N, C-alpha and C positions, 0 to 999 in steps of 0.2 A: 176637431176630434177625429174626423175621418182620416186625416193625414197621419195622426199619431197611431191610430189602429193599423193603418196600412204599413207604416214603418215597423211597428211591433211584429206584424205578421211576416214581413220580409225577413227580419232578423231571426225570428223563431224558425221559419222555414229553412233558412241557411244553417242554423245550428242543428236542426233535425237531419238535414241532408248530410251534413258533415259526419254526424254520429253514425248514421246509417251506412255511409260509404266506409267509414273506419271499421265498422263491424264486418261488413261484406268482404273487405280486403285485408282484414286482420292487421290494420295499421294503427299502432299505438301512439304515434307522434302527431295526432290530428290537430293539436292545438294551433299549429301554424296555418293549417287550412282554415280553421275557425277564425283566427285573427284576420286573415286575408278577406274572408267573406264579409266580415263586419266592417272592415275598412273600405270595401268597395261599395257597400250599400249606402244609400243616402236617404235622409228623411224628406228631402225636398223633391216633390214629384215633378216640378217644372223642368228641372235640369238633371233629372236622375240618370238618363242614359248618357249624356255627354260627361257628367261627373264620373260615372262608373267607368266609362271608356278611358278618361284621363287617369283615374286611379289605377286602372290595370296597366296602362303604359308606364306609370310611375313605379308600380310594383316591379315590373320587368326591368326597369332601369336600376332600381335598388338591388334586385337580386343579381343582375349582371355585374354591377359595381362590386358587390360582395365577392362573387366568384372571381372576378379579375384580381382583386387584392389578395385572395388566397393563393394565387400563383406565385407570389413573392416569398412565401414562407417566413414572414416576419412575426414578431410577437403580436398577441391579440390587440394590444392598445394601438399599434400602428396599422394593423389590418383594418380594424373598425374605423379608426380616424380617417385613414385614406379612403375607404369606401364611402364614408359620410361626405367627405369633400367632393369626390367624384359624383356622387348622387346629386348633391346640391347644384353643382355646376351644370351637369347634364340636364337636370330638370329645369334650371333657369334658361338655358339656351334652347330647349325644346318647348318653351312656353308652358311648362307644367308646374309653375310655382305653387299653385293652389293645391297640388297633390304631392308636394315635396314631403310632407310628414308621412304620408302613406309609403312613399318610396323609402324613406329612412327606416320605417318599421321593417320593410322587406330586407333592407341592407343588414340590419341587426339580426334578424331571424337567420339569415344565411351565414353571417360571419361569427356569431357567438356559438361555442360548442362546449359540451361537457368534456371533462378530462376522460381519457381512456377510449374515446370513440375515434374512428378514422375520419378525419376532417372532410375528405372529398365525398365519402359515402353520405355523411350527415348533411353536408351542404347541398348535394344534388337532390337528396330526398326532400329537403326543405324547399328547394326551388320548385320541385314538382308539387309539393303541398301548397305553396304560394300560388302557383299557376292554376292548380285545381280550385283553390278558393276564389281566385279571380273569375274563372269560368263560371263557377256556381253563382257567384255574386252578380255577374252580368246577365245570366239566364234568369235568375230571380227578378232582377230589375226589369228586364224585358217582359217577362210574363206578367208581373204585377202592373207594369206600366200599360201594357196593351189590354189587359183583362179588366183591371179595376180602376185605373186612373183615367185612361182615354179609351174606353171600350169601343167607341164609335169612330175612332180615328180612321180606321180602314174605310168605313162607309162614307165618311165626310170627304174623302179625296176622290171618290168616284163621281163622275158627272151625273146629275139627276136625269131621270128619264121623264120625258113629257114636258 
């Protein structure tokens, strides 16, 4: 039950921070930040920090693959397909297979666009939103991990006096 409540608290905290920042910066495309936050957060306290770290690396790989494919100015089907292939290959060779789905979400976020918008502006804004979501997710993970899951971790590593 505690694990469930902590995971709910982490997710709700992430959602509220994303909405607050969107209002503060008058940013209406905050959905990409929200998705990244939720993808980084983990319900498993034991591996929360390593998982969050791997998911952030994967998000960056996916975003980079999407931006790379946009350089070729091909139709969306080839752009997304190529970015998906690159993302899967890079995640496999960097030993991030467990975070590949997270990377693929970032790939699609960066490569799919609405008609009428300038592709590079939209893509770069989304990369920034994904990175912001990753940062928020890792900060939330660290704070909850150090405050609520292992609050005495700091004290247990110090040698005892006496």
